[in-house]
N, C-alpha and C positions, 0 to 999 in steps of 0.2 A: 329593615324594620323599624316600622315608623312610633309606636306603642310598644316599648318595653315591659308594662306591668304585665301580663301574662309569663314571664319570666322572674318572676321577683319574687320565687318562694326558695329561700336558703335557708340554709343550716344555722340559727340565731339561737343566742338568748331570751329574745323577746320573744312574747308570746303575737304570732302571726294569724291566728286561726283558731277557733276554740278546738278542734285538736292539736293541737301544736303544744307539747309539753315542755316548759324551758330545758335546754340544754348547754352544756359548755361547750365554747372552741377556742381552738387558738389559731393567730395569723400567724404565717411567716411571711419575711419581706425580702426581697431579692433584686439587690440593685443591678441595674442594665448600664451600657453607657451611654443612653440618652433617656431611660427611664427606670420602670421599677415593675413587677408584677407581686401581690399582695394576694395568698393564698386562705383561703380559710379552710377549715376539717374541723369537722365534730369530732369533738376528745373523748366520748362516748366507746370508742370503737371496741376496745379491751373485754368491758362490761357485756356488751350488746352479742358479742361472740358467743360466750354461757348460752345468752339467752335465746340464741338462735339456734345454738347446738339442741339443747331443752325442746325449742316448739319440733324442730324437724324429727325429734324422739318419736313425740307427741303426735306426730302425723303421722307416722310409719307406724303407730300401734292402731291408729283406727285403719291404715289404710286394709293391713294386715286383718283388723278385725270383721273391714267390708267383705276382702277376698272366703275368709270363712266362713261367711254369713251367705256369702251368693254359691260355694258348695253345698251346703246345707237349704239351700232354696228360702231363702230365709230374703226376699225381696221386699218387703216394706219396709226396712230398717236401712238397706243397704241406700235404697231413694234420699232416706232424711241425713245418712250421716257422708254419702255423694256431697249432699250438697253442703254440709258444715266443713269439710274436706278444702271443699273449693274455694269457702272463704275465706280459713287459715290460709291457707295456702296464696290467696291474693293478699291475707296482710301480713302475713310472714314477705314475701316480695318487696312491699311496701314498706315496710320496716329496714330491708335491707336497703334497698335505694336510698331511701332517705336518712340512714346512717352515715353512710359513704359517699354520701353529697360533699364535692368540693364545689368553694365560691373562688373563683381566680379572677380579676383584676390586672389589668395589663395595662397601665398608662405611660405613654410615650407621648411625645411634642406635638403631633399631628392627629392622633388619635388614643382613643382609652375603649377596649376591649372587657366585655364583662363576659363573664362564663363561667356556665355551670355542668360540672362530670359527676354522673352516680354511675352506677352499673348499667341502669335501664335506658338512659338518657342524655343525652348530648344537647345543649341547649347556649347561642351565645347572641350577643348584638353588640354590632360594634356604631361607634357616636365621632364622626371628628370634632376635632378643637372648638371650630367653627359653632357646635349645634349646642355644648357647653357651656351653659350662662353663668354656672357658680358651682363650687362645692366647698361645703360647710362644714365642719362638726357643731352638732347640739348633742344635751344632755340628754336622755329618754326615760322615761318610766318604765322600772320593771315590775315582774313579779317581785313577792317577796325574795329577795335572796342577799342575807345581811353579809356585813364587813364582817369579819375577824376580829381585825383590828381596832373598829372603836365603836363594835356595837349597833350601830347605824345602818341604812341602807345604806350599800356599794354606792358612789356618782358614776353613772355609767353612761356611756353617750353612741352614737355612730354618726357616721357621714352622711351627707345626702347628697346631692348629684341633681344641680338644679337643670335640667335640659330645657332646649326652649320649644315651644308648641309639644312640650309632653308631662306628662306626671313628676313629680320628686324623686330620685331614685334613693332611699333609705343603704347602707350596708353599713356593715360589720358591726351589728348592734349591738349592746349589751356588754362591752368588753371596756376599761377603764379610761374613764374619760379623756386622761392625762395620754393614756397610747392611741386613742382616736384622735385627739388635736395633732399629735404629732407626726402622726399620719396625713390626716386632712395637709398638714402645712406640707409635708414632701409632696402630695400631690400636686398641690400647686405650683409647688417651686419646680415641678416638673410640666406644666402646663401655662404659667405665666412666669418665665421665670425672673422679668424685669419688675413685677410687683413685690411689695414688702409682704 
């Protein structure tokens, strides 16, 4: 895949588009003999399970209402409620898909693989080491997420992969800047072990 930009929608606290709400995510690093696998997962799954259950309950009430109205011959309301149920179901599936999305970055000395896994889709892209021009950490601006330790804005960062002949690829946005810098250093050590 030459242009990875279509797959770069992932679970991150930074706003990606107007419909994306800020979320919290956790990053787990697993070392291998030659590299590392970094996995980012949305942390709000437990809270969303109740909301999804409630949404399914409401959907069931509407479906029961549709069946009751069909039995009594009221067809005009069924069309409206059926459309509402279809939109509601699509929105519910979208929320489930976004909530259970994982970003998986596998870094090996010769290749970097970026994969997204969710219940409804699986996407990935590979970059050989010669296509990667640079990997850097940078500070990002976030939606107001106050830091309770100092009462100000939290210093947050992201890792940016610069791919030759392509757009930059930002990853792991919104995590503490020091943690992002440490991740970036580890990635650089795997890709370019002779550089300091």
